C-alpha positions as CSV (number, residue, x, y, z in Angstrom):
1,M,0.0,0.0,0.0
2,N,1.3,3.4,-1.0
3,P,0.1,6.0,1.6
4,E,0.6,8.8,-1.0
5,K,-2.1,7.3,-3.1
6,I,-4.7,7.2,-0.3
7,C,-6.8,10.4,-0.6
8,R,-9.9,9.6,1.5
9,V,-9.8,7.5,4.7
10,L,-12.8,6.4,6.8
11,I,-12.3,5.6,10.5
12,Y,-15.0,3.5,12.2
13,R,-15.1,4.1,15.9
14,L,-18.2,4.3,18.2
15,G,-18.3,5.6,21.8
16,S,-17.9,8.8,23.8
17,L,-15.2,10.4,25.9
18,G,-13.3,7.4,27.4
19,D,-13.6,5.4,24.2
20,T,-12.2,8.3,22.2
21,I,-9.3,8.9,24.6
22,V,-8.1,5.3,24.5
23,A,-8.2,5.4,20.7
24,L,-6.1,8.6,20.5
25,P,-2.8,6.8,19.6
26,S,-4.7,5.0,16.8
27,F,-6.0,8.4,15.5
28,H,-2.5,9.8,15.6
29,L,-1.1,6.8,13.8
30,V,-3.6,7.2,11.0
31,R,-2.9,10.9,10.6
32,E,0.9,10.2,10.6
33,T,0.5,7.5,8.0
34,F,-1.8,9.5,5.7
35,P,-0.8,13.2,6.3
36,R,-2.4,14.5,3.1
37,A,-5.6,12.3,3.2
38,H,-9.0,13.6,4.1
39,V,-10.0,11.6,7.2
40,T,-13.7,11.1,8.1
41,L,-14.9,9.5,11.3
42,L,-18.0,7.3,11.3
43,T,-19.3,7.5,14.8
44,N,-22.4,7.7,16.9
45,V,-24.0,10.7,18.7
46,P,-24.3,9.5,22.4
47,L,-27.8,8.9,23.6
48,N,-26.7,9.4,27.2
49,S,-26.7,13.0,28.2
50,K,-23.6,12.4,30.4
51,A,-21.6,11.3,27.3
52,A,-19.6,13.8,25.4
53,P,-19.8,13.7,21.5
54,V,-16.6,12.7,19.8
55,A,-16.4,15.9,17.8
56,S,-16.1,18.0,21.0
57,I,-13.0,16.0,22.0
58,L,-11.2,15.8,18.7
59,E,-12.0,19.4,17.7
60,G,-8.7,21.3,16.9
61,T,-6.5,18.2,16.9
62,R,-6.4,18.0,13.1
63,L,-6.7,14.2,13.4
64,V,-10.2,14.1,11.8
65,D,-11.5,16.4,9.1
66,D,-15.2,15.6,9.2
67,Y,-17.8,13.2,10.6
68,I,-20.6,10.8,9.4
69,E,-23.2,10.0,12.0
70,Y,-23.7,6.3,12.7
71,P,-27.5,5.8,13.3
72,V,-28.5,4.2,16.7
73,S,-29.9,0.7,16.4
74,L,-29.1,0.2,12.8
75,R,-31.7,-2.5,12.0
76,D,-34.1,-0.8,9.7
77,P,-33.1,-1.8,6.1
78,R,-33.9,1.7,4.8
79,R,-31.5,3.3,7.3
80,I,-28.8,0.8,6.4
81,A,-29.3,1.6,2.7
82,K,-29.2,5.3,3.4
83,L,-25.9,5.0,5.3
84,R,-24.4,2.7,2.6
85,A,-25.3,5.3,-0.1
86,Q,-23.8,8.1,2.0
87,I,-20.5,6.2,2.4
88,W,-20.5,5.1,-1.3
89,R,-20.8,8.6,-2.5
90,R,-17.7,9.7,-0.6
91,G,-15.5,7.3,-2.5
92,F,-13.2,6.2,0.4
93,D,-9.9,4.6,-0.5
94,C,-9.3,2.9,2.9
95,L,-11.2,1.8,6.0
96,I,-9.6,1.9,9.5
97,Y,-11.6,-0.3,11.7
98,L,-11.5,0.6,15.5
99,A,-14.9,-0.8,16.6
100,D,-15.4,-2.6,19.9
101,P,-15.6,-6.5,19.7
102,R,-19.3,-6.6,20.2
103,G,-20.1,-10.0,18.8
104,G,-17.0,-11.9,17.9
105,V,-15.7,-12.9,14.5
106,S,-19.2,-13.1,12.9
107,F,-19.7,-9.4,13.6
108,S,-16.3,-8.5,12.2
109,L,-17.2,-10.4,9.0
110,R,-20.6,-8.7,8.8
111,D,-19.0,-5.3,9.2
112,A,-16.3,-6.0,6.6
113,L,-18.9,-7.1,4.1
114,F,-21.0,-4.0,4.7
115,F,-18.0,-1.7,4.0
116,L,-17.2,-3.8,0.9
117,S,-20.7,-3.1,-0.3
118,C,-19.9,0.6,0.3
119,G,-17.0,0.3,-2.2
120,I,-14.2,0.2,0.4
121,F,-11.9,-2.7,-0.6
122,R,-8.8,-1.8,1.4
123,Q,-9.6,-2.5,5.0
124,I,-7.2,-2.2,8.0
125,G,-7.8,-3.4,11.5
126,V,-10.8,-5.7,11.1
127,P,-10.2,-8.4,13.7
128,Y,-10.7,-12.0,12.6
129,R,-8.6,-13.7,15.4
130,R,-9.4,-13.9,19.1
131,R,-6.2,-12.2,20.0
132,D,-7.2,-9.2,17.9
133,L,-10.8,-9.1,19.1
134,Y,-10.3,-9.3,22.9
135,C,-8.0,-7.9,25.5
136,L,-6.1,-11.1,26.5
137,P,-4.3,-11.8,29.8
138,V,-0.7,-10.5,30.0
139,P,1.4,-13.6,30.5
140,G,2.4,-14.2,34.1
141,T,-0.1,-11.8,35.6
142,E,-3.8,-11.4,36.2
143,F,-3.9,-8.1,34.3
144,Y,-5.3,-7.9,30.8
145,R,-4.0,-6.0,27.8
146,P,-5.2,-2.4,27.7
147,E,-7.8,-1.5,25.0
148,S,-5.5,1.1,23.6
149,E,-2.8,-1.5,23.0
150,R,-5.4,-3.8,21.4
151,L,-6.4,-1.1,19.0
152,V,-2.9,-0.1,17.8
153,G,-2.0,-3.8,17.7
154,N,-4.6,-4.3,14.9
155,L,-3.0,-1.5,12.9
156,T,0.5,-3.0,12.6
157,R,0.4,-2.4,8.9
158,L,0.6,1.3,9.7
159,G,3.3,1.1,12.3
160,Q,3.7,0.3,16.0
161,P,3.7,3.4,18.3
162,D,5.3,3.4,21.7
163,L,2.3,4.0,24.0
164,N,4.6,5.3,26.7
165,D,5.4,8.3,24.4
166,N,3.2,11.2,25.3
167,R,3.1,12.5,21.7
168,W,0.6,9.7,20.8
169,W,-1.8,11.1,23.5
170,D,-1.5,14.7,22.5
171,L,-4.9,16.5,22.4
172,H,-3.2,19.7,20.9
173,L,-4.8,21.9,23.5
174,S,-4.7,25.5,22.4
175,A,-3.6,28.6,24.3
176,D,-7.3,29.9,24.1
177,E,-8.5,26.7,25.7
178,R,-6.0,27.0,28.5
179,R,-6.9,30.6,29.0
180,V,-10.6,29.7,29.3
181,A,-9.6,27.0,31.9
182,E,-7.8,29.7,33.9
183,D,-10.9,31.9,33.7
184,F,-13.1,29.1,35.2
185,L,-10.6,28.8,38.0
186,G,-10.5,32.5,38.5
187,G,-10.0,33.5,42.2
188,M,-8.2,30.3,43.1
189,D,-4.5,30.7,43.9
190,P,-2.6,29.5,40.8
191,S,0.3,28.5,43.0
192,A,-1.7,26.4,45.4
193,P,-2.2,22.6,44.8
194,L,-5.5,21.6,43.2
195,L,-7.5,18.4,43.5
196,A,-9.9,17.5,40.7
197,V,-12.8,15.1,41.4
198,S,-15.5,13.5,39.2
199,M,-18.1,11.9,41.4
200,G,-20.7,10.8,38.9
201,T,-20.9,8.0,36.4
202,K,-23.1,6.8,33.5
203,A,-23.3,3.2,34.8
204,Q,-25.0,2.4,38.2
205,V,-22.5,-0.4,38.7
206,K,-19.6,2.1,38.8
207,D,-21.1,4.4,41.4
208,W,-19.2,4.5,44.7
209,T,-22.2,6.4,46.1
210,E,-22.7,9.8,47.6
211,P,-22.2,8.9,51.3
212,N,-18.7,7.6,50.5
213,W,-17.8,10.7,48.6
214,V,-19.1,12.9,51.5
215,R,-16.9,11.0,54.0
216,L,-13.9,11.1,51.8
217,L,-14.0,14.9,51.1
218,R,-14.7,15.5,54.8
219,E,-11.5,13.6,55.7
220,L,-9.4,15.2,53.0
221,D,-10.7,18.7,54.0
222,R,-9.4,18.2,57.5
223,H,-5.9,17.4,56.4
224,Y,-5.4,19.4,53.2
225,P,-7.0,22.8,54.0
226,D,-4.8,24.7,51.6
227,Y,-5.7,22.7,48.6
228,G,-8.3,23.9,46.0
229,L,-11.0,21.5,44.7
230,V,-12.7,21.4,41.4
231,A,-15.5,19.0,40.4
232,L,-15.9,18.0,36.7
233,G,-18.5,16.0,34.9
234,S,-21.8,16.3,33.1
235,Q,-24.7,18.6,33.9
236,D,-26.6,15.7,35.4
237,E,-23.9,15.4,38.0
238,S,-23.9,19.1,39.1
239,A,-26.6,18.7,41.8
240,R,-24.8,15.8,43.4
241,S,-21.5,17.6,43.3
242,D,-23.1,20.6,45.0
243,R,-24.3,18.5,47.9
244,I,-20.9,16.8,48.3
245,L,-18.8,20.0,48.0
246,V,-20.5,21.4,51.1
247,E,-17.9,19.3,53.0
248,W,-15.0,21.3,51.5
249,S,-14.2,24.5,53.3
250,G,-11.3,25.6,51.1
251,P,-11.4,27.1,47.6
252,K,-13.7,25.1,45.3
253,R,-15.5,25.1,42.0
254,N,-18.3,23.0,40.7
255,L,-17.8,22.9,36.9
256,C,-20.0,19.9,36.1
257,G,-21.7,20.7,32.8
258,A,-20.0,24.1,32.5
259,T,-17.0,23.0,30.5
260,G,-16.5,20.9,27.4
261,P,-14.1,18.0,27.3
262,R,-11.2,20.1,25.9
263,V,-11.4,22.9,28.5
264,S,-11.9,20.2,31.2
265,A,-8.6,18.7,29.9
266,A,-6.9,22.1,30.3
267,I,-8.2,22.3,33.9
268,L,-7.1,18.7,34.7
269,E,-3.6,19.6,33.3
270,R,-3.4,22.2,36.1
271,A,-4.5,19.7,38.8
272,T,-2.1,18.0,41.2
273,L,-4.3,14.9,41.5
274,F,-7.5,13.5,40.0
275,I,-9.8,11.3,42.1
276,G,-12.8,9.6,40.5
277,H,-14.6,6.6,39.1
278,D,-13.5,4.7,36.0
279,S,-14.9,7.3,33.7
280,G,-14.2,9.7,30.8
281,P,-12.8,12.4,33.1
282,M,-10.3,9.8,34.5
283,H,-9.0,9.0,31.0
284,L,-8.9,12.7,30.2
285,A,-6.8,13.4,33.3
286,A,-4.4,10.6,32.5
287,C,-4.2,11.8,28.9
288,V,-2.8,15.2,30.0
289,G,-0.4,13.6,32.5
290,T,-2.3,14.1,35.8
291,P,-1.9,11.3,38.4
292,C,-5.1,9.6,39.3
293,V,-6.7,7.7,42.2
294,A,-9.2,5.6,40.3
295,I,-12.0,3.7,41.9
296,F,-13.0,0.8,39.7
297,A,-15.9,-1.6,39.7
298,A,-15.1,-5.1,38.4
299,R,-17.4,-4.6,35.4
300,N,-14.4,-4.7,33.0
301,L,-11.3,-6.9,33.1
302,P,-8.4,-5.6,35.3
303,G,-6.1,-3.6,33.2
304,Q,-8.3,-3.3,30.1
305,W,-9.5,0.3,30.9
306,Y,-6.9,1.5,33.4
307,P,-5.7,5.1,32.8
308,R,-2.6,5.4,30.6
309,G,0.7,6.6,31.8
310,Q,2.5,6.6,35.1
311,N,2.0,7.3,38.8
312,H,-1.7,6.2,39.1
313,H,-3.2,4.4,42.0
314,I,-5.9,1.9,40.8
315,I,-8.3,0.3,43.3
316,Y,-10.0,-2.7,41.8
317,N,-11.5,-5.6,43.8
318,K,-11.4,-8.7,41.6
319,I,-14.4,-10.7,42.8
320,A,-15.9,-13.9,41.3
321,C,-18.1,-12.1,38.8
322,Y,-15.4,-9.7,37.4
323,G,-15.7,-8.8,33.8
324,C,-19.5,-9.1,33.9
325,M,-20.0,-6.0,31.6
326,C,-23.2,-5.1,33.4
327,N,-24.3,-1.5,33.6
328,T,-26.6,-2.3,36.5
329,C,-25.8,-4.9,39.2
330,Y,-28.9,-6.8,40.4
331,Q,-27.5,-10.0,41.8
332,Y,-24.5,-8.9,44.0
333,T,-25.5,-5.3,44.9
334,R,-22.3,-3.8,43.5
335,I,-20.1,-5.6,46.1
336,C,-17.0,-5.0,43.9
337,I,-17.1,-1.3,44.2
338,L,-19.0,-0.8,47.5
339,S,-16.5,-3.0,49.3
340,I,-13.9,-0.3,48.6
341,T,-13.7,1.7,51.9
342,V,-13.3,5.4,52.4
343,E,-10.2,4.7,54.4
344,E,-8.7,2.8,51.5
345,V,-9.3,5.7,49.0
346,F,-8.0,8.2,51.6
347,Y,-4.8,6.3,52.0
348,A,-4.4,6.2,48.2
349,V,-4.7,9.9,48.0
350,V,-2.2,10.4,50.8
351,N,0.1,8.1,49.0
352,Q,-0.2,10.0,45.8
353,L,0.3,13.3,47.4
354,S,3.3,12.1,49.4
355,R,4.8,9.8,46.7
356,R,5.6,7.1,49.3
357,P,4.5,3.5,49.6
358,T,0.9,2.9,50.7
359,R,0.0,0.7,53.7
360,I,-3.5,-0.8,53.3
361,E,-5.0,-3.6,55.2
362,G,-5.6,-6.8,53.2
363,R,-4.7,-5.2,49.8
364,F,-2.1,-5.8,47.2
365,V,0.0,-2.7,46.7
366,A,2.2,-2.5,43.6
367,G,5.7,-1.3,43.8
368,L,8.2,-0.8,41.0
369,T,9.8,-4.0,40.0
370,D,8.9,-7.5,38.7
371,R,5.2,-7.9,38.2
372,Q,3.7,-11.1,39.6
373,A,0.2,-12.7,39.5
374,L,-2.3,-10.9,41.6
375,P,-4.9,-12.7,43.8
376,R,-8.3,-13.5,42.4
377,H,-10.2,-11.2,44.8
378,S,-8.3,-8.0,45.1
379,I,-6.1,-5.8,43.0
380,D,-4.8,-2.5,44.2
381,T,-1.9,-1.1,42.1
382,T,0.2,2.0,42.4
383,A,2.4,1.7,39.3
384,T,4.9,3.5,37.2
385,N,3.6,2.2,33.9
386,L,-0.2,2.0,33.7
387,P,-2.0,0.8,31.8
388,P,0.1,-2.4,32.1
389,S,1.7,-3.3,28.8
390,S,3.5,-6.5,27.8
391,E,6.8,-4.6,28.6
392,A,5.7,-3.1,31.9
393,T,6.7,-4.7,35.2
394,R,5.9,-4.2,38.8
395,K,6.3,-6.1,42.1
396,V,3.3,-7.0,44.3
397,A,3.6,-7.0,48.1
398,F,1.0,-8.0,50.6
399,V,0.6,-5.6,53.5
400,Q,-1.3,-6.5,56.6
401,E,-1.2,-3.2,58.6
402,N,-4.1,-0.7,58.6
403,D,-2.2,2.2,60.3
404,L,-4.1,5.4,59.9
405,S,-1.6,7.3,62.0
406,D,1.2,6.2,59.6
407,A,-0.8,7.5,56.6
408,L,-1.5,10.8,58.4
409,S,2.2,11.2,59.5
410,R,3.1,11.5,55.8
411,I,0.9,14.6,55.3
412,P,3.2,17.7,55.5
413,S,2.5,19.6,58.6
414,R,1.8,22.8,56.7
415,F,-1.4,21.1,55.3
416,Q,-2.8,20.0,58.7
417,R,-5.0,22.0,61.0
418,P,-4.2,22.0,64.7
419,G,-6.0,19.1,66.3
420,G,-7.3,18.0,62.9
421,S,-10.4,20.2,63.2
422,R,-12.3,21.4,60.2
423,R,-12.1,25.1,59.4
424,D,-15.5,26.8,59.8
């Protein structure tokens, strides 16, 4: 294939914020391979009001030139024919397939035949093998290959980027977007450390619940009074964030629904630490290099959707039903995420802010050397290379102590109030 002869490229990728962020290296790889081509993205418009449209994320990146909307529930033959005609008229030279593995090889074959009927005979990335369809276990561990690694692995004909290189994750934030971010944070001391939180989620199974967030912020407020706090998320999460932010007595902003994904990224770029669920804002924070404390349900496989990059603390309890892919948990009442305690998340935050080893009762805490198999029921990793790749290594140590005084002793005295009392 001669890239110079490719004039029009169609990328097929559905999803919203998190799905787009993990595919960023693939978008960059396509643009680098076809620098002069007109790149069109076939994607959906999210039905969920909490999900950001892809265009609002990729705007200004020059990775995509325009979009074709993929209809929701594409089962009506008339809608299929309309989409086929729309793609046919554009005369695409090449398809880049970045879809999720929704139904195995049969779905891949079905999609390939559909795009052939649209006149696209050169197709790259369509997965026909199990190792290309799914995030398989990393040998010698109980982690699974990250989704971002699976996607670029299916594009080896275009090259093989190093996912530890930040350039493959570049959102190309503009000076104007960073200026708008500073305006939203106006009145907050730019030299003071800033915590960013996202306390909502699209899926019920991922919700750590409001009482846990209230207790966590109350405890953090007692020990980090000089920190600022900003809440990010969708408009639907604004009321919850307002209720929880009552616990924070220092400088704070509730920006849920007030900023688009790119301005949110510029705000997260300014943050010292992000705390939140497995969510789009978590991936956005990792994308701009902000360390995360991420609270995971066991809905997905461990490692598959971990944030990219270094210095994250992931809390994931691997219970018997892990990888269930449920959006709502009826049978086990979300035991995977609700068994994560406020104390555990508090220790993780302290650890991230102090950059020292965490001591957590009954948890596996990752260090910095040889990675070993984790137990079947609990994974808690603080790593230098997350998401885990086939090259990344880390050592796991089991720690029995639950020593709150030890965790508190690592908070610098200038951030503590006398007697630990809250500021009125």
